[in-house]
N, C-alpha and C positions, 0 to 999 in steps of 0.2 A: 102680619098686617100692621100691627102697632109699630114694629121696628121700621117698616117701610115708610109709614106716615111720619115717624119721628125724623127719618133721614131726609124726607122731602121738606119737612118744616125747617130742619137745620140748613138745608141748601137755600131755602127762601130767605132765611134770616141772614145768611152769609151774603146773598146777592143784594139785599136791601141795605145792609150796613157796611158793605165793602167800601174801602177808602175811595173818595172821589174828590181829589184836591181841586179847589176852585169850582166844584160842581160842574166840571167839564162834561162828563157823561150825561148828566141831567140836561144840560143846555143843548148838547148835540142831539140828544134824543128828541127833545121838544122841538128843536128846529126842523128835524126830519119830519115829524108829524105835520108841522106847519107847511113845509115845502111840498110834501106829497099831497096833502089835502088841497092846497091851492092849485097844484098841477091838475088834479082830477076835476076840481071845480072849474078851472079854465077850459078844460076839454068839454065839460058838460055845457058851459055857457056858449062855447063855440058851435054847439049843435052836433058834436061828433057822436058816433055810435058808442054803445056800451063797450064793445071790443076795443075801440080806439081810446076810450077813457081809461080802461084797465091798462092798456099799453102805456099811456102817459104816466099813470101812477107807478108802474113798475120801472119805467125809464128814470123817473125822478128818484126812486128809491135806490136804484143801481148807481146813479151818478153821485149821490150822497155817500153811499156805502163804499164804493170802490176807489174813488178819487182821493188819494192820500199823499199827494206830493208835499214836500217839506215847507214850501212857501205858498202864500196866497196867489201870487202871480202864476206859478206853475200849476196850481190847482185850476185856475181859470183857463189856462191854455189847454190842459188835459180835458176839461169839461167841454170846451169848444171843439176838440178833436173827436169826441165820442161819435158824432154822426158819421164822420169819415170811416170809422171802423165798423159802425153798426148798420148803416143803410145798405151797403152792398150785400152784407150777410142777410139782412131782412128781406131784400129783394130776391136773393138767391133761394132762400128757404121757401118763400111763397111760390115762386115759379116752379120749383121742383117738388112741390107738395104732392103732385099726382104721379110722380115717378119714384117709387120708394128706393130702389137700388141706387140710383144716381144721387138721390137726396141723402141717403145714409153715407155714401162715400164723401159727398161734399161736406157733411157735418164733421166727419172724422178729420178732414183736411183743416177745417176751421178749428177743431180741437187742438191739433198739432201746432198750428200757427199761433193760436191764443196762448198756449203754454210756452212756446219758444220765445214769445215776445217778452216774457218775464225777465229775460237777460238784460233788458233796457230799463230796469228799475221800476219805480211806482207807476210811471206813465204807461209803460208797456204792459204791466200787470193789469191796470185799469182798463186799457183798451182791449186787451185779450178777453177779460171777463165780460165786458159789454158786448163784444162781438158774439161770443158764445151764447150769451143770454138772449140776444135777438133771435138766434135760431131756435132756442128753447121756447121763447114766448110765442113764436109763430106756430109751433106745434101745439102749445098749450091752448091757444085761442083758435086754432084751425083757420088761420088767415089765408086768403086767396089773393091772387094778383090784382083783382079789381079793387081791393081795399088798400093797396099800397099808398096812393096819394094821401089818404086819410091817416094811415099809420105814420107816414113820414111827418105829416103835420102835427100829429099828437106828440111824437118824440121831440120835435123842435120846440113845440110849445112848452113841454115839460122841462126841457133843458133851459129854456129861457126863464121860466119861473124859478128853477133851482138856482140859476146864476144870480137872479135878482135877490133872492132870499139869502143865499150863502155869501155872496160877495158884496152886497150893498146894504140890505136891511139888517142882517144879523151875522156879521163876520166874526165869529168867535176866534178864528185863527189869528186875527190881527193882534189880539191881546195875549193869547196863549198859543204860540206857534207849535204845531205838532212836531214831535221828535222825529228826526230823520231816521229812516229805517237803516239798519246795518247793511253794508254792501254784501251782496250774495257771495257765497264761497267761490273762490276762483277756480279756474280750470280751462282747458281748451278741448274742443271736440267733444267726445263722449265723457271726458273727465269733468266737463262743466255740469254742475247739478241741474241747471235749467234745461239743458239739452237732453240729459238722461230722462228728466221728468216728462219732457214732451213725448218721448217714445212710450214711457210708462202710462201716461194718461190716455194716449191714443189707443194703446192696447186695452186698457181698462174699459174705456168707453166702447170699444168694438165688442168686447165680451158682454158688457151691459146691454148694448143695443140689440145684439142677437138674442140674448136670453130674455130681455124685456119684451121683444116682439113675440116670443113664444108664449108669454103670459097674456099679452094684450096687443092687438094691432092698433089700438087707439091711444093708450096711455103709456106706451113703451118709453117715451122720452123721460119719464121720471127716473128710470134706471140710469140713463145717460147723465142726467143732471146730478144724481147722487154720486156717481163715479167721479165726475168732474170736480164737484165742490169738496170732496174728501181730500183731494190733492192740493187745494188752495192753501197757501201759507204753511206747507209742510216741506221738509227737506230730507227726511230719512224714512226708512221702512217702518221703524217703530212709531214715529209720529203719525204716519199715514194710517196704520192699523188702529191706533188709539182714536184717531179722529173718526174713522169709520164706525167704531163701536159707539162713540158719543153721538154720531149722527143717527144711528139706529135707535138709541135710547130716546133722543129728542123726538124722533118721528113717532115712535110708539106712544109716548105720552101725549104728543100733539094730536094723534088720531083719537085717543081716548077722550081728550078734551073736545075734539071736533064732534064726536058722537053726542056729547052732552050740551054743546053750545051751538055749533053750526047747523046741525040737523033740525032742531026745534025751530030755529029762525025761519027756515024755508026760503032764504034769500030776501027777506024783508029789507028794503033799501036802508032805512034810517038806522035801525040797530046794527045791521051788518057794517055800515060805514063807520059807526062808532067803535065797533070791536076791531075792525081793520086798523083804525087809528091806534088803538091800544096795542095791537100786534106790532105795528111799525115802531112804536115807542119801545116795546120790549126787545125787538130785534137789535136796535141800536144800543139800548142800555145794557143788555146782557152780553153782547158780542165780545167785549174785552175780557169778560169774566168767565163765561161758560159757553162752549160750543153747543152743549146739549140743550141749554135753555134757549139759545138763539134758534136752534132747529125746532124747538117746541113752538115758538111763536111763528116761525115760517110755516110750519105744517098747519097750525090753526088758521093762519091767514089764507093759505091755499084752499082749505075747506070752505072758508067764508066766500072766497071768490068763485068757487064751483057752485056754491049756493046762489050767488047772484046770476050766474050763467044758466041756472035751472037744471043742473045735471047731478047735483049732490044726492047720494044715497049711501047706505051702509056698505054695500058691496064695493063702491068706489073707494071708500076709505081703506077697506081691506086690501084692495088692489094697490093702493098707495103704499101700504106697508110691504107688500110682496115685491113691488118694483124697487123700493128702497133696499130691501135685503139683497136683491139681485145686483143692484148697483154697488153695494158694499162688497159683494163677492167678486164683482169685476175689478174693484179697486185692489182687493187682496191678490188677484191674479196679476194685476199690473205691477205691483211692487216687487214681484218676483223677477221682473224683466229689468236688467241693468240696475239692480238695487243699490241704493246708498245706505250702508248699514248705520244703525244707531251709533255704534262705536265711532265710526269715521266722522260722522257729522258732529257728535258731541265733542270729540277730541279737538276738532277744528275750531269750534266755537270757544271752548275753554282756552285753547292756545291764544286765540285773539283777545280774550278777556284778560289773561295774564299779561300779555304784551301791552295791553292798554293800561293795566296797573303800573307797569314800568314807565310808560310814557307820562302818566299822571304824576308819579313820584319824581321823575326827572324835572318836569315842568315846575312842580312845587318847589323843589330844591333851588332851581334857577331863580324863581320869583322871590324866594326868601333871601337869596344872595344878592338881590338888587336888580335882576333883569326884568324890566317893565313889560317886555313883549312875551314872556312866558305865561301861558294860560292853562293852569291845571283844571279849571272848571270845565272846559270843553272836553277834556279826556274823561273827567268824572261822569259827565252826562253820557258820553259814548259808552262808558263801562256799564251804566245802568241798562242801556239798550242791548249790549252784548250779553249781559247777565240774563235779561229776559229771554233772549234767543237760546242761550244755553239751558235755561230752565224748560223751555218748550222742547228742546231736543232730549232732555232727560226725562220728560213726562212719561214715556213708556216704562221706564225703570222704576219710577216712584208711584206708578198707578196703584190704587188700592188692590186691584185684582192681580197684580203681578206676582207670580209664584216664586220669583227669584229673590229670596229674602236677603241673601248676602249682597247681591248687586244693588238691591233697593237701599240697603243700609249705606253702602258705599256712595251711591248717588246722592242720598240725603246729606251725607257728611260733606261731599264736595260742594253741594249747594249752600250749606251753612257756612263753609269757609269762604266761598265766593261772596256771600252776603256780607261777611265781615270785611272783606276787601273793599266792597262797594261803599259800605258805611265809612270806613277809614279814609277812603279816597275822597268822598264828599267832605268829610271833616277837614282833611288836609287842604283841599281847595278853598274852603272857607277861611282857614287860618292864613293861607298864602295871600288871600285877597285883602287882608288887614294891612293897611299902609304902615301901621306902627310896629308890626312884627319885625324884630331886628335880626341881625345875623347871629348865628350860634355855631361854634365850631363842631358841636356834637351832631348837627344836622347832616353834615357831609358824611360822617361815619355811618349814621343810621341809614341814609339814602343808599350808601354803598352796600350795606347789609341787605337791604331790600332788593337791590339790583342782583346781588349774588344769589338770592333766593329765586328770583325770576329766571336767571340764567341756568339754575339747576333744573328748572322745568322746561324752559325753552332756550336751548343754546343759541347764542347770538350769531347772526350771519357773518359778523366781522368784529374784531376787537374794538372795544370802546375805551377811549382815553379818559382819564379822570377829569381833565379839564372840560370835557364835553358834557358830563353828566352831573358833576357836583362841584360847582365853582367854590373856590376858597372863601371862607367867611370868618369874620372876626369873633373871638370868644366874647359872648355877652349873654346875659340871661334875661328873658322876657316872657311874659305869660303866653304870648303867641308862639314863641319858640318851644316852650314846654308842651303846649297842646300839639304842635306839629310833631314833636318827638314821640308823644303818646300814640298818634296816628301811625307814624312810621313803625313803631314797635308792634302795633296790631297787624300791620301789613306783613312785616317780617315773620311774625308767628304764623299767620294764616297761610302765607305762601310756603313756608317750610313744612307746615302740617299737610298741605295739599299733596306733597310728594308721596305720602303713604297711600291714600286711597287711589291716586292716579296710577300708581305702579304696582298695586297689589296683584292684579291679574295680568299675566303676560299677554293675554289676548287684547287688552285695551290700554296700552301705554299712551301717554300724551305724544302726539305726533310731533317730532322735532321740526323746527322751522327749516325751510329749504334754503 
């Protein structure tokens, strides 16, 4: 027990002191509480029912959580498009509420379309999630066709409030633009990861739906929701299984907290509203750090909402756990269909990261040689994103419960070397931005050594001429040039060292570039 409490305490400390440059997570979480609170308040002032007010709050939360386009303008357009994706699904779900078989088939079609839409980037991702959740919310609130006008009005009201808060009153993204997400792994047909995942998620949700209905004819949708969310932001079999484990952990701890918090409240409006606000803050604040903690707050919030609806009891929380376990089982079945292996996904992301290192080095060499149009900073920023994606892909191998010690050690070694590459690339970009950094003949030789190390890992698609990558420079010594040489030497060492862990096991070589 003491070890368990110590571990929870350590996790809490890590969450509270985790780096938050510019306090962006704090501000985004506070804005979410404000926008969701105002959306619910607006629904109440408009005289809408409790069901409609909850729908407004959930629509506001989803709009803030899922819309993640790289520019404010695109975010506004995606937010405006949410009703086009959500309203037809909301209407379909309410109309089919009394015909279970047709309703189930319709939801599986929505699942497939929602995942398939991820191929169109952040906008498709957001619209797909919003459409799915409109079907889910309909089941959660047992909405009927007669309530459709009120529900439509609640969603429009909520999105209007979100737009006013996010893009007018408190537009954090104007000062701190969100990083653009790395482009999905390429492919055509079933070779495209998003297409394969559409079939995976549909199969997982079908299993979860059938098994969930065997447990409960009223709360079966929790199993479907679990299976769906486990596949969000995952790209390989290992990532999906780890995410399923973390979801179960978060749900179990959230249920325990619900027994201690939500049950005693008995749906009292004022304290329930205050605690829901805390949960909304927790969801947004912990989402970038820990999926388990995010699910903890989601589960507690769900218990509080059930309390408001007057249906909360210990048996319901136990059923929530059972449905979550069934949904996780469905996800495990789904990943067996057309799987994207952890090796394949990891190798692809590492290959892109190494190629980005090469692009950053080439751009820096050009900039130091006098080319004003070369911009290594953009490649350094892209490398940080690619490294984050590679770290997510390697998460199953470095997980504390992973029994594969040798592979865990290799994965940690790879991550450490990639971290070295990222730090050196950022430093190189900073040096290249210095207008006083002069030419140095040694930079060309160092840049070529880095390129050779890159090509040893990722063979070039075509020969590259010296004049294209390392322009001639005059012999001169300058502090900026010395710093650049130091960063280039770090890159050369890290890339050369990467060859050992990446080629240790024949089953997981770095995939050569096509």
